N, C-alpha and C positions, 0 to 999 in steps of 0.2 A: 740724511738717510737713516731710516729706522735701523736700530741695532748697531749703528756706528757712532762712536763717541770721538769727537775731535779733541785732541789734547794739545795744549799750548805750553810752551816753556813757562815756568813760574813767573819769570820777570815780565812776560807779556801780559799776564793777567793783573798785574799790580800797577795802577796809575802812578805816575811820578808826582810826589808831593813832599813838601818839607816834613821833616820829622816833628818839628814844633810848629803848630798852626800859627799863621801870621798874626792872628788876633792876640796871641799870648806872648809875642816877642817882647813888647815893652813891659808888660807885667813881670815877665821872667827876669828881665834885666834889672828891674827895680828890686825884685825879691833877692836876686843875687847880690846886688849892691848893698842891701840891708844886711844880708848874712855876712858879707865880707867885712862890713863895719863892726858887727858884733864879734866876729872871729878875731879881728885885729885888736879890739878893745880887751877882750878876755885874755888873749895871748899876752898883751902888755901887763895886765893886772896880775896874772898868775906866773909870769916868767920867773924861773929860778926858785919857786916856792915849793914847799912840801906840806903845807897845811891848808885847811879849809878857809875859804873866804866867808864873810858873814852870810852871803846868799847860800853858799854850800851848807853851812851849819843849819840854817833855817830849813832848807829842803830835807836834810838828813833827819832833823827832829820830827818833821811832819811824817816822813816815811816810818820812822821808828814808832810813832804813836798810832799808826794805822796798820793793823796786822794783815789786812788784805793786800798791802803794798809790798809785803816781803813774805818769803816762804819757798816751798819747793819749786814753784813755777818760775822763779827768777833764773834758775839755771837753764831751763828750757828757752827762756826769752833770749838769753845771751847767745844761744846756738845760732840764732838767725844771723847774727853779725860775725860769726866765725869765718875766717878766710876760706875754709873748705866749703862751707855752705854757699858763700857768695860766688866763689869760682865755679862750683858745680851748676848753680842756677844760671849764671851768666853764660856758661857754655851751652846749656839747653836753649836759652832764649836766643842767643846768637845763631845757633844751628837752625832754629826754626825760621829766623829772619832770612838767612841765606837760602834756605830751601824754598821760601816763598818769593825770592827775588828782591827782598828789601835790604840791599847792601848798605845803604846809608844808615838805616836803623841798626843793622848789625854792628856797624862801626861805633855808633853811640853806645850800644849795649856793652861792648867790650871796653871802650875807652873811658866811659864814665866811671864805673867802679875801679877800673885799673889805675887811672890817673889819680882818683881819690885816694887809693891805697898808697900810691907813690908819694903824693904830696904829704899825706899824714905821716909817713915814715920819715920824710925829710924835716917836717916841722917839729916833731917831738924833741929831738936833741937841740934844736934851735931855741925852743921855748924853755926846755929844761925843767918842767914841772914834774915832781915825783909824788908817788903815793907812799903809804906806810912801809911797803917792802922795798922801796927804792926804785921801783920801775917807773919809766917815763909814762906820763899819763895824759898830757894835753897835745892834740885833741884825741878823743876816744876813737880808736880804730874800729871797734865793734859797732858803735853808733854810726860812724861814717859809712862803714860797709853796708849796714842794714838800710840806711837811707839811700845810698847810691843804687843798691839792688832794687829797692822799692820804686825809685824813680824810673829806672830802666824798665821794670815790668809795667809801670803805668804808661810809658811811651809805647810799648809793644801793644798793650790792650787798646790804647787810643788809635793806633795805626790800623787796627782791624775794623774799628767803627767807621761806618760810612757817613754818618750824620752827627752833628753836634760834637765833633772831636774835641774842640776847646773845652766844652762843658765837662765831657768825660775826663779829660786830662786834669782839669782843675779838681774835680771830685776825687780822682785817684791820688792826686798829690796830697790832698788832705788825709786820705787813708794812710798814705805812706808816713806822714807826720805822726799819726797816731801809733803806727807800728814802730817807728823809731823811738817814740816816747816810751813805749812798752819795753823795748830793749834797754833804753836808758835807765828805767826804773829797776830792771833786773840787775844791771851793772852797779847801780848805787846800793841796792839791797844786798848785793854780794860784797860790798865794800871794795869793788874792783876799780871804781872811778869816783871822782868828785862830780857833783851835778854839772859844774861848769865845763868839765871835760866832755861830757856828753853833748852839751849845747854846742861846744866848739866842733865836735865831730859832725853833728847834723848840719851846721852852717857850712862846714868845709865841703861836704858832699853836694849841697845845693849849688854852691858857687862853681865847683868843678863840673858838675853835670850840665848846668845852664851854659857855661862857656863852651863845653864840648859839643852840645847839640847845636848851638848857634854856629860854631866853627865848621861842623860837618855840613850843615845846611848851606852855609855860604860857599864852601868848597864845591859842593854838588852843583849849585847854581852857576858858579863860575865855570865849571867844567862843561855844563850844558851850553853856556853862552859861546864858548870857543869852538864848539863842534861845527863842522862844515854843513 
C-alpha cells in the first residue's frame, strides 16, 4: 500500500549464513596451522632472552637505514593496536552486528580480539622474553590487537556483501596484514618490540580468530540442527 512501509525485525532481514564462507574453511585452517607453527617456533627460539635474534638485528638495520620507515608516524601507527582503540572499535562493530541481527558475527567480533588479548597476556610470562626496559615482549600485544581488530572488521564487511564473499574476505585479510605490518614497523621504530615479537603477535591473532570463527559457526549449525 502506498505510503505504508512494512518494517521487519533486523534478524528477519538477514539470511542465516556462516560467518566464514565454506570455501575458505580449509584455507583458513591451513593458514592457522602455519601461523601456529611459526608462533611456536619463535616462542621456543626467544624464550627467556632479552636480546635480538640475527633476524631481528637484520630488520632493525634495514629500518634504521630507511628514514621513511621511522619518524613521527610510528607513534600514530601504534595507536591502532592500543587496547582502548581495539575495545572501542570492537564495541561499535559488535553493536552494529547485534542491531542487524547478526548474533554469530557479533560473538566472533567480541571473542576474536578478546581471546587474542587473553592468550597474549598468558603467553608473555610463559615465554619470558624481555626488551631493554625489562618489559615482557613476546608476543606483541599491539600487533596482535591490531590484527584481530582488522580480521573482525574484514568479517563484518564480508557479511554485508551479497556476492563473492570469499573473494572480499580474502582481499580484506590481505589489507589487514598490511595494516598489522604498519603497526609492527611503528613498534620496531619506537624500539618497543623486536621484529620477532610483532610476527608472533600477528600469528597469534590469526590462530585465535580462525579457531573462534570456526567454533562459533560450528556451534550455530549444531544449534540449528537440534531445533524442532
